[in-house]
Residue, then its C-alpha position, 0 to 999 in steps of 0.5 A: k086199325a082198331h084190333v091194333l089201336r085196342h091192343f097197345s093201349s091195353y098194355g099202357y101205351q100211348a097208340e094214335d091212328v096217323s094213317s091220315q097223315e100219310l107218313g107211310y105208317d097207320v098207327e105211332v105207338k108210344d111209351k108213357k113218357g112219350a118216346v115213339l116205340l113203334r111206327v106201325c103198317t096195318r093190314g087186315v086178312a080174312v079167309g079168301v080175300q088177299m091182302q093189299g101189298l104195300s103203298k109206295k109211301e109204305q114201301a119208303s118207310a118200311t125201308g128207312e124207317k127202324l121203328w116200322r113194323l107190319i101188323v097183320v090182323a086176320d079175321p079183324l072183324s071178328g071177337a077173335a082177331k089175332h095178329t102177327i107182328y113182321k118187321s121190314n125184312e120179314i115183309q116179303q113173306v106175307l105182302p104179295a108182290n107189288 
């Protein structure tokens, strides 16, 4: 989540970690006026490690929330972390089947 929070904050957006609220996403991104732009579920992936699938709440949020996105961060613990953003209709490309 830290990479995603830094990424959006660096563009002047308000990025808040809301994962403790178990809403089906981890980060809420707002513009300077406070309007919600994205609701982001995050996953980190490292070489040789299988990515975790979505929880039931995340699946429900992915199908019912138009602002929901999945951000997959490659090598999240390295200084060279990179991310890719997926819409809910694209997640089957990257997540293991549950």
